[in-house]
Structure formats: structure tokens, C-alpha cells
N, C-alpha and C positions, 0 to 999 in steps of 0.2 A: 600683416599682409592683407591686401584686398582681394576679394573674390566676388565678382558681381554676377547675379542671376537676374536676367531680364524676362519677365513674364507678361506677355501682351495678349490682347483679345477683346472681343466685344462685350457689351453689358450682359451680365448674368450667365456668362459661360462657365464660371467657376474659378476664375483666375485669382480672386481675392482669397477664397477658401484654401485653394492649393498653395498660394504664396505664403499665407500665415502658417500653414502646416509644415511646409518644407523649411521655412525660416526657423521655426521652433525645433524641428528635427535636427538641423545642422548647427543650431546656435548662431544664426545670422540675424542681423538687424533687418527689419521689414518696413517698407514704405509703400502705402497705397497712394500712388501719385494722383489717382482720381480724386482723393480728398482735397488736394490742392485746388483743383478746378471747382469742386463742390463748394469749398470755402469761399472762393472768389464769386461763384454764382450766387451763394447766399447773401454776400455783401451787395451784389448788384440788385437782388430782390429788395434789399433794404434801402436802395436808392444810391448806392455808390457807383462810381464810374469804373468800368471793368479793368482797364489798364492800371489805374491808380490802386485799385483794390489788390491786384496781383503784385504790384511793386511794394506795397505796404503789408503784405501778408505776414503774419506772425505764427509761431508754432502753436500758441494757444487757440488760434482760430480753427485749427484742425480738430478741436475737441468740442465744437459747438454741437448741441443736441439735435439740430434739425438737418444735418448734412445727408441723411439717408432718405429723405422724403422724395417723392416723385417730382414735386415742384422744383426742388433744388437740383435734382438730377437733370431736368430739362434745361435749367439755367446754366448748369455746368457745361452741358453739351454745346450750348450756344456761345458761351465765352471762350470755349476751347478752340473755336475756329479763328479767333482773333490772333494774328501773328505776334503782336506786341505782348499779349497776355502770356503766350507760350514762352516767348523769349525771357520774360521777367521771371519765369519759374524754372528755367533750364539749369542755371548755376546751382540752385539748391539741390536739385535732383542729382546732378552729376557729382557733387561733393558727397552726397549720401551714398551713391553707388560705389565710390572708391574709399569709403571709410575703412579704417583698420578693423580687421576681424571679419570683413565680408558683409554683403547685403543682398537682400532680395527686393526688387522693385517691381510692382505690377502697374500696368497702365495700358496705353494705346500705342505709344511710340518709343518704348524703352529700348528695344533692340535695334530699332532703325535710326533713332535720332539721339536719345539721351545717352545711351551707353552701347554704341555699336560694337565696341570691343569687349562686351561682356563675355565671361568664360562660358556661360550657358544661356541659351536663348530658347524660350518655349512660347509657342503661340497656342493659346487655349481657345477653343471654339465649340459651338454646338448649334443645332438648327434654330432658326428664329422662333419656331413654335415651342420648342423645349425651353428656350431661354425665357420666353414670355410666360410660360406656365410657372417657372421657378420664381420669376419676379412677382407674378400675381399672388403666389402663396406668401411671399415675403410681405407684400403690401397688405394682404388680408390679416396677417399676424400683427401688423402695425396699424390695424384699423383703417386701411386704405379703402377708397370708395370706387376705384377704377374697375371696370369690367375686364374680363380676359381679352376681349377684342380690342379694347382701348389700350391695354398693356402691350399687345402685339403690335398695334399701330405705332406706339411710342418706341418700341424696340427697333422696328424697321426704320423709323425716322432717324433715330440716333445712329443706327448703323450707316445710313446714307450720309449723314453729316460727318461722321468720323472717317468714313472711307473716301469721301469725295472732296474733303477740304483741301485747299491748296497747300497749306503748311502742315507738314508731318501727318499725312494721311495714315489711317490704320491699315496695316498690312503685315504679313509675316516677314520678319527680318531674314536676310540670307543666312542659311545654315540653321534655321529654327527647327526644333522638334514641333510638329503639328499634333496637338493633342485634342481630338474631338471627344468631348465628354457627353455627347447626346445619349449614348447608351451605357455610360459608365456610372458606377456608384462613386460617391466621394472617395471612399477608400481606394478604389481602383485608380482613380485619377491621381490621387496623391502618391500612390505607389509608383505609377509610371513616371511622374515628375521627379520623385526622389531617386529613382534608378538612373535617370538621365543626369542628374546633378552629381550623384555619387561617382559616376563614370569619369567625370572631369576633375574631381577633387584629388 
């Protein structure tokens, strides 16, 4: 039996951490759909054409070691506005969402486009300043060289691209639980998401 959980939200809001935690809690498969776009972005940085890279994407491409870098994140945000890239990746995501045993997908347009009939929809957000600080600390741990101001500018630019793109703009799906993690601990955010999912199972 399928049971889909759609978790959307902007960069560094905590949706990935929450998604992995609730998937483990309920024994559901998990897909970070942003990795699909990061993998395409990484291939573009290597000289590939974006649509072709999306059409030829393989599961092993999602395991590349450079997918969490700031450079790849920027490239991913840019290729994600290309309608043909998004179309090439839709079927993979929809099949994953309806796999036997249930699944949790996190991204920008899961509840609005990929799986609008998901049993649970959650939109995870936080203030740009909080998200920038979280991302800055991540990059520092990974020996990043961006300043906090540069990370904030990057977060705001990505938000604008994700929100304003013509195809599948980022926004809460109808019926979504809005989970603002600005003042929450990870444990509190995971608990709130777990409660919402448990109520629908």
C-alpha cells in the first residue's frame, strides 16, 4: 500500500533533516528530490547540457561526493527553472512517491506538482536570516569560504528563483501544515511533523 508524505520548503529550512527523521520513524522510503537537481547541476558544471543531463540521470549520479557544495547548489537552482529539466525528472519522482510501503519526498514542488494527492503535506520554512546562519555553519564545517552576508544573499537569490519561476514555483500546497522552524529545535520540528503524519496513518 502506498502512503506519500510531501515535505516542501526553501533551502536550509530543515526539511531534509525532518524528512529523513520521519521516514526512519515510520519505516518509509525517503527521496531528497533536490539531489536530482543537484546532480543535473553538477553535470552542467562539468560541461553537459542541462536537459540532456536530466534525461540521462542515473541513480548512481545521486551519490556523487560534490553534490552538497555551494557551487553545485547554485547550479541546481538555475537548472531547476528550466521546464524541460523538471519534466524529465517528474516521472521518477512520482513513481517513487507511490511505491509500495510508502515514501517521504522533500523538495520545492512535491505537494503542488509531483504528488498533489499526497496523504500528508508539510511546508517547512524559517526566516532567511536563520536559514543563512544554518547554511553558513554547514559550509564552515565543510571548509567553505563564503561569509555570512554572502550566504544570506545566496539564500535570498535562491528563494526568489524558486518562488518566481514560471514552472512549479515554490509555495505551500493547499492543505499543507506550515511548520516554521525559526525558533524550533530539531527535536521539536521532527515531533511536530511526526504528529501530523501519525494523525493520517
